[in-house]
Backbone bond lengths (Angstrom), bond angles and torsions (degrees), N, CA, C in turn:
res aa  C-N    CA-C-N  psi(-1)  N-CA   C-N-CA  omega(-1)  CA-C   N-CA-C  phi
1 M - - - 1.492 - - 1.453 106.57 -
2 T 1.319 117.16 134.77 1.425 128.07 -174.97 1.600 108.44 -76.56
3 T 1.252 119.00 165.22 1.400 121.45 176.43 1.549 111.44 -71.30
4 K 1.366 113.92 -34.64 1.546 120.99 172.35 1.617 110.87 -57.31
5 Q 1.293 112.31 -45.01 1.421 121.06 178.37 1.523 111.44 -56.27
6 T 1.368 111.00 -53.14 1.482 118.33 -168.29 1.619 105.35 -66.47
7 A 1.370 114.87 -41.28 1.415 123.63 175.66 1.562 110.77 -53.98
8 A 1.282 117.17 -47.25 1.449 120.26 -173.94 1.554 103.69 -67.89
9 I 1.331 121.11 -43.83 1.418 123.63 -173.43 1.546 104.57 -65.99
10 N 1.411 120.49 -38.45 1.429 116.44 -178.42 1.558 113.26 -68.80
11 K 1.450 111.51 -31.26 1.465 119.82 179.27 1.442 110.62 -62.74
12 T 1.340 113.54 -49.64 1.489 123.32 177.58 1.451 112.08 -57.16
13 A 1.294 122.79 -41.95 1.492 128.73 -179.05 1.529 107.16 -63.48
14 E 1.378 114.03 -44.71 1.522 120.65 -168.74 1.579 103.47 -72.38
15 R 1.261 117.37 -39.46 1.468 123.19 -179.93 1.599 107.58 -59.77
16 K 1.251 110.19 -48.55 1.468 113.78 -178.78 1.487 114.42 -67.01
17 K 1.333 112.77 -33.59 1.500 111.14 -178.90 1.459 111.46 -70.60
18 V 1.474 114.94 -42.23 1.459 116.76 -179.07 1.579 111.97 -68.16
19 L 1.328 120.85 -44.12 1.384 118.44 176.75 1.588 113.75 -62.97
20 G 1.374 111.53 -34.67 1.456 111.35 179.49 1.641 112.02 -68.62
21 G 1.313 111.60 -35.13 1.508 112.69 174.29 1.315 116.93 -64.00
22 V 1.399 117.61 -42.53 1.491 123.21 177.31 1.523 109.02 -63.73
23 M 1.233 121.12 -38.52 1.447 127.52 -179.56 1.517 103.43 -61.67
24 S 1.259 115.64 -62.22 1.467 120.86 -177.51 1.458 115.75 -48.60
25 N 1.331 113.99 -48.53 1.527 121.67 178.96 1.473 109.45 -60.81
26 A 1.359 116.49 -56.82 1.474 118.55 -175.94 1.586 115.19 -62.53
27 A 1.386 112.14 -40.45 1.507 112.60 178.81 1.529 113.85 -68.87
28 M 1.258 117.51 -34.52 1.589 115.40 -176.69 1.416 102.78 -83.95
29 A 1.305 126.06 -21.76 1.483 126.39 173.87 1.515 110.38 -69.11
30 A 1.266 115.77 -46.19 1.510 126.37 -175.24 1.652 101.15 -65.21
31 H 1.212 117.41 -50.98 1.414 119.02 -172.95 1.527 108.41 -64.92
32 S 1.237 118.86 -45.16 1.569 123.23 -175.58 1.532 103.52 -63.34
33 T 1.347 116.41 -48.30 1.429 116.18 -175.03 1.634 112.04 -63.01
34 K 1.240 113.51 -37.19 1.459 117.89 -179.97 1.651 108.54 -67.88
35 V 1.253 116.34 -35.72 1.451 114.42 -177.02 1.497 104.25 -79.89
36 T 1.341 123.35 -33.60 1.421 118.00 174.57 1.585 119.18 -64.76
37 L 1.288 108.44 -29.69 1.482 113.84 -177.33 1.530 110.04 -58.00
38 K 1.405 118.70 -29.53 1.414 121.45 -179.94 1.620 110.65 -58.90
39 Y 1.306 117.22 -24.51 1.536 120.70 -175.66 1.429 115.83 -101.79
40 V 1.405 116.84 3.90 1.440 121.56 -173.26 1.567 103.22 -100.48
41 K 1.364 113.78 125.96 1.526 121.08 172.29 1.464 115.11 -98.03
42 D 1.195 118.92 -35.02 1.460 122.24 -179.01 1.463 108.83 -69.49
43 K 1.390 111.28 129.70 1.509 124.01 -170.01 1.480 108.86 -69.40
44 S 1.273 119.62 -47.32 1.439 118.60 177.46 1.483 115.63 -61.80
45 F 1.212 115.86 -38.92 1.486 120.42 176.51 1.463 113.17 -64.99
46 K 1.366 114.83 -45.83 1.472 124.27 176.32 1.544 111.13 -57.78
47 D 1.428 114.85 -43.58 1.493 116.55 175.11 1.492 110.13 -61.05
48 L 1.245 119.98 -46.44 1.504 125.41 -179.30 1.528 107.95 -54.98
49 L 1.227 118.92 -56.27 1.473 123.12 179.05 1.611 114.28 -58.04
50 T 1.349 109.18 -41.73 1.575 114.64 179.56 1.419 107.42 -58.19
51 G 1.361 120.35 -49.40 1.438 124.32 -177.83 1.446 111.27 -59.83
52 Q 1.243 118.90 -47.73 1.470 127.81 172.48 1.486 113.37 -46.99
53 A 1.345 113.44 -48.42 1.488 121.17 -174.28 1.511 107.20 -68.54
54 A 1.430 115.19 -34.75 1.467 120.24 -178.33 1.613 106.98 -67.92
55 K 1.364 111.41 -44.17 1.578 116.08 -177.54 1.576 106.52 -62.21
56 Y 1.363 123.11 -39.65 1.481 125.40 175.62 1.497 108.48 -54.25
57 D 1.286 110.85 -46.10 1.526 114.86 -174.72 1.459 110.87 -59.87
58 E 1.475 114.58 -41.64 1.394 121.75 176.42 1.531 114.26 -53.75
59 F 1.292 110.64 -44.58 1.529 122.40 -178.86 1.593 104.66 -60.06
60 I 1.349 116.81 -48.69 1.510 117.76 -176.30 1.436 109.75 -60.86
61 N 1.369 118.07 -39.43 1.559 118.74 -177.02 1.543 106.14 -72.82
62 R 1.278 123.32 -36.27 1.424 121.87 178.97 1.508 109.65 -69.92
63 V 1.364 119.99 -34.43 1.389 113.38 -179.69 1.582 108.82 -72.46
64 R 1.348 120.23 -34.42 1.384 122.47 173.89 1.564 112.36 -55.57
65 Q 1.297 113.86 -41.19 1.424 121.09 -171.42 1.683 107.03 -72.69
66 T 1.301 109.43 -45.32 1.439 115.64 179.77 1.688 111.31 -64.41
67 A 1.210 115.97 -39.07 1.393 123.44 176.45 1.467 112.26 -62.06
68 A 1.395 114.33 -48.20 1.495 117.44 174.94 1.527 111.96 -62.84
69 L 1.247 121.99 -44.05 1.472 121.16 176.79 1.460 116.84 -64.62
70 N 1.413 116.73 -23.74 1.509 119.26 -175.84 1.516 109.41 -109.26
71 G 1.389 119.60 9.50 1.468 118.22 179.24 1.426 118.93 69.39
72 A 1.391 116.84 26.62 1.442 119.17 -171.74 1.539 104.46 -108.63
73 E 1.408 119.95 128.80 1.280 121.18 174.76 1.481 113.93 -89.58
74 I 1.271 121.45 119.85 1.340 129.75 -166.98 1.537 110.65 -121.02
75 K 1.363 118.48 126.91 1.570 121.62 -177.70 1.628 105.60 -104.45
76 E 1.192 107.99 142.24 1.537 112.10 173.19 1.512 107.96 -92.36
77 P 1.414 123.60 156.61 1.367 127.58 -172.65 1.645 107.75 -65.39
78 G 1.362 111.50 139.66 1.320 122.46 -168.61 1.655 115.24 -72.75
79 G 1.287 108.04 173.95 1.516 106.56 -177.07 1.474 112.67 -73.87
80 V 1.300 120.95 -27.54 1.464 117.50 174.66 1.512 116.81 -56.21
81 S 1.443 115.11 -49.36 1.413 123.54 171.82 1.539 114.67 -53.22
82 R 1.235 113.86 -45.98 1.423 119.98 -179.44 1.624 112.70 -66.19
83 F 1.341 110.46 -38.17 1.513 116.20 168.46 1.460 115.56 -55.32
84 F 1.273 115.80 -49.89 1.460 121.13 -176.45 1.561 111.35 -66.60
85 V 1.269 114.91 -39.40 1.562 116.57 175.07 1.451 110.73 -65.33
86 E 1.363 118.83 -45.15 1.398 119.07 -177.07 1.578 116.07 -68.15
87 T 1.380 115.72 -27.33 1.457 122.31 179.50 1.537 103.24 -74.41
88 S 1.390 117.14 -50.97 1.470 115.75 176.74 1.561 118.77 -54.98
89 I 1.274 111.94 -41.26 1.514 115.58 177.49 1.536 109.44 -62.10
90 R 1.238 114.41 -45.18 1.597 119.57 -176.56 1.589 109.54 -59.69
91 L 1.294 108.78 -45.60 1.633 113.26 179.57 1.424 108.35 -65.42
92 K 1.345 123.18 -37.33 1.529 122.18 -176.42 1.507 114.83 -79.02
93 L 1.284 115.23 -23.70 1.472 121.28 -172.06 1.468 115.17 -100.47
94 I 1.398 119.29 -1.80 1.493 114.54 178.87 1.575 107.37 -64.25
95 R 1.204 111.44 126.46 1.489 120.86 177.14 1.578 109.42 65.25
96 A 1.353 115.34 31.27 1.550 112.77 -178.73 1.518 106.78 -88.87
97 D 1.380 117.32 158.76 1.430 126.74 177.37 1.506 105.53 -101.15
98 N 1.379 118.08 175.55 1.398 124.25 174.86 1.547 114.22 -54.49
99 A 1.206 118.11 -42.16 1.449 126.32 178.46 1.527 111.11 -59.19
100 R 1.301 120.65 -44.16 1.410 125.22 -176.26 1.581 107.54 -78.22
101 I 1.326 118.65 -34.29 1.384 117.76 176.33 1.563 111.51 -71.26
102 A 1.304 116.33 -36.76 1.519 120.46 177.54 1.499 107.85 -69.05
103 E 1.230 115.97 -36.68 1.511 114.30 -178.05 1.635 112.61 -69.56
104 M 1.422 113.38 -39.24 1.436 113.34 173.37 1.558 115.47 -69.03
105 T 1.352 117.20 -30.17 1.434 121.73 173.91 1.480 111.54 -67.55
106 I 1.258 119.89 -42.43 1.482 124.23 177.24 1.500 109.59 -62.38
107 K 1.326 118.46 -43.89 1.438 119.41 178.28 1.546 111.73 -59.35
108 G 1.381 117.22 -44.12 1.448 117.96 -177.63 1.433 111.09 -69.38
109 T 1.330 118.90 -37.93 1.441 124.18 -177.37 1.579 108.26 -65.94
110 T 1.375 116.48 -38.26 1.375 119.83 -179.63 1.502 109.67 -66.48
111 M 1.313 123.11 -36.46 1.418 124.06 179.85 1.541 104.49 -70.61
112 G 1.343 124.19 -28.76 1.430 122.56 178.89 1.506 107.71 -75.46
113 V 1.331 123.79 -37.97 1.374 125.47 171.96 1.578 112.43 -52.67
114 I 1.354 110.47 -51.89 1.517 115.61 -178.69 1.542 111.25 -54.63
115 D 1.424 106.56 -50.76 1.566 105.15 -176.74 1.476 116.88 -65.87
116 L 1.348 118.41 -30.10 1.415 126.98 179.32 1.592 105.82 -64.90
117 A 1.340 113.96 -49.23 1.482 118.41 -178.71 1.546 111.27 -61.60
118 R 1.351 116.46 -40.03 1.438 116.56 -179.51 1.483 107.22 -70.75
119 L 1.186 120.96 -44.41 1.595 125.16 -179.35 1.596 106.73 -55.23
120 L 1.300 116.51 -46.19 1.387 117.32 178.06 1.612 115.90 -61.13
121 K 1.332 106.01 -48.59 1.535 109.79 174.73 1.425 118.92 -56.87
122 R 1.309 116.78 -35.40 1.403 125.64 -175.50 1.593 117.82 -91.05
123 S 1.388 114.17 -2.89 1.348 116.51 -177.95 1.642 112.45 -128.45
124 P 1.221 117.59 52.50 1.515 120.61 -173.45 1.505 111.51 -67.35
125 L 1.261 120.51 -22.36 1.511 126.44 178.03 1.477 117.45 -77.52
126 A 1.299 116.50 -11.73 1.527 117.49 -176.77 1.560 110.22 -72.02
127 D 1.428 110.31 159.58 1.435 112.74 178.82 1.410 117.49 -59.13
128 D 1.312 116.77 150.51 1.483 120.33 179.60 1.518 111.84 -57.83
129 C 1.372 122.98 -40.13 1.368 122.79 172.28 1.520 117.51 -52.55
130 C 1.280 114.98 -40.63 1.394 115.08 177.69 1.509 114.77 -80.84
131 L 1.268 122.53 -28.94 1.444 126.41 175.54 1.513 108.82 -71.11
132 D 1.385 117.16 -41.16 1.523 119.28 175.17 1.438 111.72 -55.60
133 L 1.359 117.53 -40.83 1.471 122.91 -172.39 1.597 107.59 -70.85
134 A 1.318 112.27 -39.05 1.595 115.50 179.15 1.597 108.07 -71.08
135 K 1.297 115.71 -32.22 1.465 118.38 -177.68 1.511 106.41 -75.69
136 E 1.395 125.56 -35.17 1.286 124.44 175.88 1.510 115.78 -69.62
137 L 1.235 114.01 -33.61 1.643 121.32 174.96 1.561 104.08 -67.20
138 L 1.204 119.26 -43.25 1.486 122.11 -178.90 1.445 108.87 -65.86
139 R 1.262 128.54 -45.84 1.438 130.45 173.84 1.493 114.27 -54.65
140 F 1.401 111.06 -46.40 1.507 120.85 178.85 1.538 111.91 -62.82
141 E 1.302 119.31 -36.53 1.465 122.91 178.20 1.453 107.28 -76.07
142 E 1.261 125.38 -29.17 1.333 121.62 -176.52 1.590 109.90 -80.60
143 D 1.266 114.07 -37.75 1.610 118.34 166.59 1.450 112.26 -62.51
144 K 1.304 119.30 -25.97 1.446 124.00 -178.42 1.466 107.78 -67.61
145 L 1.427 115.96 -46.79 1.488 123.21 177.68 1.458 111.80 -49.90
146 D 1.212 115.15 -48.15 1.543 124.39 -177.02 1.558 106.93 -59.46
147 A 1.292 116.42 -46.14 1.539 119.74 -172.62 1.521 107.28 -70.56
148 L 1.453 115.08 -33.00 1.581 118.84 -174.76 1.613 104.38 -70.65
149 K 1.297 120.05 -39.12 1.404 119.06 -170.03 1.557 112.78 -53.85
150 Y 1.243 117.41 -26.97 1.485 120.24 179.33 1.639 110.41 -60.11
151 Y 1.276 116.49 -30.52 1.379 120.45 -178.76 1.596 120.47 -87.61
152 L 1.269 108.21 -0.20 1.543 117.66 -179.92 1.507 108.68 -62.28
């Protein structure tokens, strides 16, 4: 195998890793946020979370488009992981107030920020389009943390 072929294989693997990480993060965040919305009674809080869920859906669509354009096969999180997330949220949010919902959402978002930061640090060879998408999601999640602090 030539150096060029090895580099191409590494680049493809990095692309798939980054896009897969962004997809996983955005898909689970979108799902979690949509489940959480069922427990939010405050209109302004509900509007904030609805907008965030829509933004996550945009990221999911952009990952799909980027993957298709770059020949990367990306899988979304399966039904089993979604089931466990949904069950966990339901159990924790029975009779929860805005502060508890915001706290849980902040914790989940913080985990997403950590995962994205690690992904970016460990994937320097990925295409700029993939890295830019991951960085944009990271910035969105960091901004989301500030918006959620209001509801604590």
